[in-house]
C-alpha positions in Angstrom: -86.7 80.8 -26.6 -84.9 77.8 -25.9 -82.7 76.1 -28.9 -85.6 73.7 -28.8 -89.4 73.9 -29.7 -91.4 72.9 -26.7 -95.3 72.4 -27.0 -95.9 75.6 -24.9 -94.0 77.6 -27.2 -95.6 76.0 -30.2 -99.0 76.7 -28.9 -98.1 80.5 -28.3 -96.6 80.2 -31.8 -99.8 79.0 -33.3 -101.8 81.5 -31.7 -99.8 84.5 -32.5 -98.9 83.6 -36.6 -101.8 80.9 -37.3 -104.5 82.6 -35.1 -105.5 79.4 -33.3 -105.4 79.1 -29.8 -104.4 75.3 -28.4 -103.8 74.0 -25.1 -100.2 72.8 -25.1 -101.4 69.3 -23.7 -103.8 68.7 -26.4 -100.6 69.4 -28.9 -98.9 66.9 -27.1 -101.7 63.7 -27.3 -100.7 61.0 -29.1 -102.9 60.9 -32.4 -103.5 64.5 -32.9 -103.4 66.3 -36.3 -103.0 69.9 -36.9 -106.0 69.6 -39.0 -108.1 68.9 -35.5 -107.2 72.5 -34.4 -107.8 74.1 -37.5 -104.0 74.7 -38.4 -103.0 74.2 -41.9 -100.0 74.6 -44.2 -99.9 78.4 -44.4 -100.5 78.6 -40.9 -97.6 76.5 -40.0 -95.5 78.3 -42.7 -95.9 81.6 -40.6 -94.8 79.7 -37.5 -91.7 78.4 -39.4 -90.8 81.9 -40.6 -91.2 83.2 -37.1 -88.4 80.5 -35.9 -86.3 80.9 -38.7 -86.2 85.1 -37.9 -85.6 84.0 -34.2 -82.8 81.9 -35.0 -81.3 82.9 -37.9 -81.6 79.9 -39.5 -83.4 77.5 -42.0 -85.6 75.4 -40.5 -86.0 71.9 -42.2 -87.9 71.7 -45.7 -91.1 70.2 -45.0 -91.8 71.3 -41.6 -94.6 73.5 -42.8 -96.4 70.5 -44.6 -96.0 68.2 -41.5 -99.5 66.6 -40.2 -98.9 66.5 -36.6 -97.3 68.4 -33.7 -95.1 65.4 -32.7 -93.8 65.6 -36.5 -93.3 69.5 -36.3 -91.7 69.7 -33.1 -89.2 66.7 -34.3 -88.2 68.6 -37.7 -88.0 72.0 -35.9 -85.5 70.7 -33.0 -83.5 68.9 -35.7 -83.2 71.9 -37.6 -82.2 73.8 -34.3 -79.8 71.5 -32.8 -76.2 72.1 -33.1 -74.1 70.5 -36.4 -72.2 67.7 -35.4 -74.3 67.3 -32.0 
């Protein structure tokens, strides 16, 4: 996994950690909400935990309560960005 989270990577994580299969293109669609795909905060918490394990750092607090895929990706990528960049 790269140092940024992409929509295809998010779709794979949602499948493995939340048990929800989602097309990455649907995640990118403006106006899409996690509720639309049956993803709840517990599912996102599993995804956050996996990202933290992979990268060895804390993902921004609140990512697990993101309402949209775009918001989640933005919060995660801000956490993964090198400090001072």
